[in-house]
C-alpha distance (Angstrom), angle and dihedral (degrees) to the residues before:
residue distance angle dihedral
A1 . . .
E2 3.71 . .
Y3 3.89 97.2 .
L4 3.88 93.7 57.2
P5 3.88 98.1 85.1
G6 3.74 111.9 79.6
S7 3.71 94.4 13.1
D8 3.87 121.4 137.6
L9 3.68 119.7 -100.5
A10 3.80 96.9 -98.3
S11 3.81 93.5 46.0
G12 3.84 88.7 46.8
M13 3.72 94.1 52.2
V14 3.88 89.8 49.9
A15 3.77 92.4 45.9
I16 3.78 92.9 52.8
Q17 3.70 94.5 47.6
F18 3.96 87.8 49.0
L19 3.82 93.3 46.8
G20 3.82 90.9 46.3
I21 3.94 88.4 57.8
V22 3.76 94.2 44.5
G23 3.74 97.1 44.9
G24 3.80 127.2 179.3
D25 3.73 134.5 126.7
R26 3.85 97.7 -71.1
A27 3.82 90.9 48.1
A28 3.73 92.7 51.6
R29 3.86 90.8 50.0
A30 3.81 90.1 48.8
I31 3.83 92.2 49.2
L32 3.81 91.2 48.6
E33 3.92 90.3 52.3
A34 3.81 89.4 50.0
A35 3.79 89.0 59.4
R36 3.83 87.3 71.8
D37 3.80 84.8 77.0
E38 3.83 105.7 80.9
A39 3.83 91.7 -148.0
L40 3.88 89.3 53.8
A41 3.73 98.1 39.1
E42 3.79 102.9 95.3
L43 3.82 93.5 40.7
A44 3.74 88.0 50.6
L45 3.74 95.1 49.5
R46 3.88 89.5 48.5
A47 3.80 89.4 51.8
L48 3.84 90.8 50.5
E49 3.79 92.5 48.3
E50 3.81 88.3 50.7
L51 3.83 91.4 52.8
G52 3.92 87.2 56.6
S53 3.72 125.2 177.0
A54 3.87 94.0 -0.1
A55 3.78 90.5 61.1
E56 3.84 90.1 42.7
E57 3.69 92.6 59.8
A58 3.83 97.1 43.6
L59 3.74 94.9 45.4
D60 3.74 93.5 45.9
A61 3.68 91.1 54.9
S62 3.82 87.8 56.4
W63 3.83 93.2 50.3
T64 3.76 97.4 108.9
G65 3.87 92.5 51.9
L66 3.75 93.8 53.7
D67 3.79 124.9 95.3
A68 3.68 122.7 -127.5
A69 3.83 96.0 -92.2
L70 3.87 93.0 53.9
R71 3.87 90.6 44.5
G72 3.88 86.5 55.5
V73 3.86 92.6 49.7
L74 3.89 89.0 44.1
C75 3.85 87.6 54.9
R76 3.71 91.5 53.4
S77 3.87 91.8 48.7
F78 3.79 90.6 48.2
G79 3.80 87.9 50.1
A80 3.78 86.1 60.9
T81 3.78 100.6 41.7
G82 3.78 95.2 42.0
G83 3.80 98.9 -175.0
D84 3.83 124.5 148.4
V85 3.76 94.9 -90.3
A86 3.84 91.2 49.5
R87 3.69 94.2 49.2
R88 3.78 92.5 49.9
R89 3.80 91.9 48.3
L90 3.85 90.0 47.0
R91 3.71 90.2 54.1
L92 3.80 91.2 49.6
A93 3.83 91.3 46.5
L94 3.90 90.3 63.4
D95 3.83 85.6 78.8
D96 3.82 93.6 48.2
G97 3.82 114.8 135.4
D98 3.96 90.1 -127.3
G99 3.73 115.5 79.4
A100 3.89 94.1 -150.8
T101 3.86 89.0 53.8
R102 3.81 89.7 51.8
I103 3.62 91.1 48.1
A104 3.89 92.5 48.0
A105 3.91 85.4 50.8
I106 3.78 93.3 48.5
E107 3.81 93.3 50.2
A108 3.80 93.4 46.1
L109 3.82 92.6 50.9
G110 3.90 87.6 50.5
R111 3.83 89.3 49.9
L112 3.77 89.1 51.1
R113 3.85 91.5 46.1
C114 3.75 85.0 -131.7
A115 3.89 100.3 -177.8
D116 3.71 93.8 179.0
A117 3.82 87.4 66.9
G118 3.73 92.8 55.6
A119 3.83 98.4 101.0
A120 3.78 90.3 45.7
I121 3.78 90.3 52.3
V122 3.83 91.4 47.4
R123 3.76 85.6 52.6
R124 3.85 90.0 55.6
I125 3.79 90.2 53.9
E126 3.80 90.3 49.3
L127 3.96 88.7 51.5
A128 3.86 97.9 40.2
A129 3.83 103.5 35.6
P130 3.80 98.0 76.4
D131 3.74 93.4 55.7
P132 3.92 118.5 71.6
E133 3.84 88.8 -153.7
T134 3.80 92.3 66.7
A135 3.81 95.0 48.3
D136 3.79 89.8 119.7
E137 3.84 90.6 55.0
T138 3.86 90.6 51.7
R139 3.71 92.9 49.2
A140 3.75 92.9 48.1
A141 3.94 88.0 50.2
I142 3.78 90.6 49.0
E143 3.87 91.1 52.0
A144 3.81 92.4 45.0
L145 3.88 92.9 51.1
A146 3.82 89.7 44.9
A147 3.73 90.6 54.8
I148 3.86 93.0 45.5
G149 3.72 91.6 47.7
A150 3.68 98.9 41.0
E151 3.81 96.1 56.2
G152 3.86 99.3 29.5
P153 3.79 129.1 92.4
E154 3.82 119.6 -83.7
E155 3.73 87.7 -99.4
T156 3.84 93.8 62.6
R157 3.85 91.6 48.2
T158 3.80 90.9 50.4
A159 3.83 92.9 46.2
L160 3.94 90.6 48.8
V161 3.78 91.6 47.3
E162 3.85 93.4 47.9
D163 3.77 91.5 47.9
L164 3.78 92.7 49.8
M165 3.74 93.7 46.4
G166 3.78 91.8 43.3
R167 3.82 89.4 65.1
V168 3.94 98.1 44.5
E169 3.74 100.0 93.6
G170 3.83 109.2 89.0
A171 3.80 91.1 2.4
S172 3.74 124.9 138.1
E173 3.78 119.1 -93.7
G174 3.78 88.2 -112.3
Y175 3.78 90.5 59.0
R176 3.85 93.9 45.7
Q177 3.83 90.2 51.5
A178 3.87 91.2 46.7
T179 3.93 89.1 49.7
A180 3.87 90.9 47.6
T181 3.89 88.5 52.2
L182 3.73 93.3 46.9
V183 3.82 96.4 44.6
G184 3.76 87.7 50.5
R185 3.64 93.1 52.7
I186 3.88 103.4 41.4
G187 3.81 97.2 28.2
R188 3.72 120.9 -170.0
């Protein structure tokens, strides 16, 4: 695992494939580190996905030692694996101090159609919508909630709409616009 950082592209690709076969905590961390290289990122994410729950647990344990870039990559990975550990971490990542990490977590939860994260994602809209600098986070939350609501049961759509509407009074213009967009997309 130690020789992966700084290797050339071909060697990095071979190393990721090998580490994906070997598995284990150190291999998962090395594969995650390899995802920093844009050319290796997709291969690394696929390898982490194939490692599954074993990689989830090992990488979740290292979360606090990761920089914002790797936390974002890990959110993308967890959005593909979707186990219990991944879903729990993604919900926690909604409160990360880094906006890009929050966006990656929101997108992953939407991809997983994680209905139990609906209220927390609505809260992200409530917090982000008033600030034009967090427009990307608001857009990601709208898309995630639309995905959760569109494919979920009627009770999920109803709960999301009620939660959204319950926060409208006194809310920012940005929140009201996001709510109108979502209610229009997922209906009741």
